[in-house]
N, C-alpha and C positions, 0 to 999 in steps of 0.2 A: 384248229381242232373243231370237230363237230360235237356238240354237247347234247346229251339227253338229260333226264332227271337226275340220274346218279352216276352215269358213266360218260366218258368222252371217247371219241374215236380220233386217233391222230396217226400221223405217218409212223412207220416202223423205224425205231432207232436201233443202231448196232448193239447197244447194251440189252435190248429186249430179246435178241435171238438166243443167247445161252439159256435164259430163263424159260422161254417157250420150248426150246429143245429139251431141256431137262425135265420139265414138268408136264409137257404134253407129248412130245414125240417119243420119249423113252417109255411112255405108258403104252406098251405094245397092244394089249386088248382094246384100249381106248382109241388108239390111232387106227387100228384095223377097222373099227366101227365107223370112224369119222372120215377116213380117206376115200373109201370106195375102191381102193387098190390094196394089194398086199403090202404089209409093212416091210421095209427093207432097212438093213443096218446102214445108216449114213453117219459118218464121223462128224463130231461137233466141228463147226467152222467150215464145213464143206460148202463150196459155191453152189451145190445142187440141193441144199437143204430146203425144205418146204417153207421156212420162215424167212429166207433171204428174198428180198424184194428186187425184182428186175423191172426197173421203171420203163423199159422199152416194150414190155408186154402190155398190149392195149386191151386185152380181154379179161384182165383181172385187176381189181383195186384192193390192195391189202391195207389193213389198219391194225394198230395195236389198241387194245381196249384198256383204259385207265379209269380209276376212280376219280370222280371230280373232287371229292374231299381228300386231298393229300397227294393225288397223282400216282398212286401205286398201280403197277401193271397188274391187270387181272385176266387178260386173255388176248385173243386174236379174233378178227372178223374180216370178212371179205365179201365183195360182190364179184362173182366169177362167171365165166361163160358169157361175158357181156357181148351182146349182139347189137351192134349199132344200127344195122339195117332194120331189124324187127323190134328194136328198142326194148330188149328184155335182158334179164340177168338172173343169176341164182344167188341166194343168200346163204352164207355160211358163217359159223362162229365156233369158237372153242374157248372155254373158260378154264383157268387154272383150278386145280382141285380145291384150294382154299376159298375160291370165289363162288363155288357152286352152291345152289340152294339159297341164294340171297336175292333173287329176283333180277339179277343183272341181265339175264338173257332177253327178257321182255324189253328192257330198255335198249339193249344193243340192236335188236331187230327194229325197234322204232327209229333209231338213228340211221340204220341202214336204209329203211324205207324213205326217210327224209332225203338222204343222199341220193338214192336211186331215182326217186320221182321228182324232187325239186332241183337238185344240183345237176344230175345227169340227164334229166328229161326223159326217163324211161317210161314205157307204157305198162310193162308187166314185170313183176318179181315172182320168183318161184323158189320153193323149198322142197328138197327131197330128204327125207329122214327115215330111219328105221322105225317100224311100228311101235317099238318099245321105248323110244326116246321121248318120254313124257314131257321132259323139260322143254325140248325144242318144239314139240307139238303145241304145248301150252303157250309158249312165247309167240309163235307164229299166229295162232288163233286169237290171242289177245290183241294182236295188231291188225286183225281183220282178214288174215289169210283164210281161204276156203279150201277144204279138202276136196280135191278133184278126182282122186282115185287112189287105188292101192296096186302097187306093182308086185305081183306074187313072185316069190323066190328070186328076186332080182339082185340081191346083194350076197356075195360070198364073204362071210365073216368068220374067221377063225375056225374053219372046218364045217360050217353049216350055211345053208341058204336061208336068208331072212327076207321078209317082206318090207317094202318101203311105202311110205305115204307120200303122195304128191300134193302139194298145196300151192295155190296161186293167189295173187293179189294184183288187181288192175289199178292204174293211177286214179281213175274216177271213183273207185270204191274206197280208196285210202282215206282214213280220217286220222289226222295227225295226233289227236289226243285220245284215241280209242283204247290204248292199252289199259288192261285192268290192274 
């Protein structure tokens, strides 16, 4: 397990999947905002569910997020779109409703940065998020990510186009203890 100050990132366990499905995937508006694709009804236990880990896929590393104090599952995190040639990846996370607003996002991003830069040897990490996702923007910026631009009307979310913010962090810019 990779540990931060308050959370750990560990391999996805089978017993995590029903919790993530019920608390994250069944939140249709939340998933429509997070996925970047239309929400689709997928039955619990489906082999095609977003929380099922396929270890043969080399371009994504999935984690379950747990509290260090007690080990309770609090969400999901991933490095996705891993490009081994250009040594880059995208950062993503989702917290269960009861875990939001507790500062976990900043810690999750910090641990993903450690994993990406130290463990995987990547050069660049990137975040794309909706302009109104204050929690993700704050978590990324507290970890040193820099706003690189805004993608106008780039995300179709529940009947409307929304803008996205693009943030990036390079390995030489990363300061492991920078989060606020």
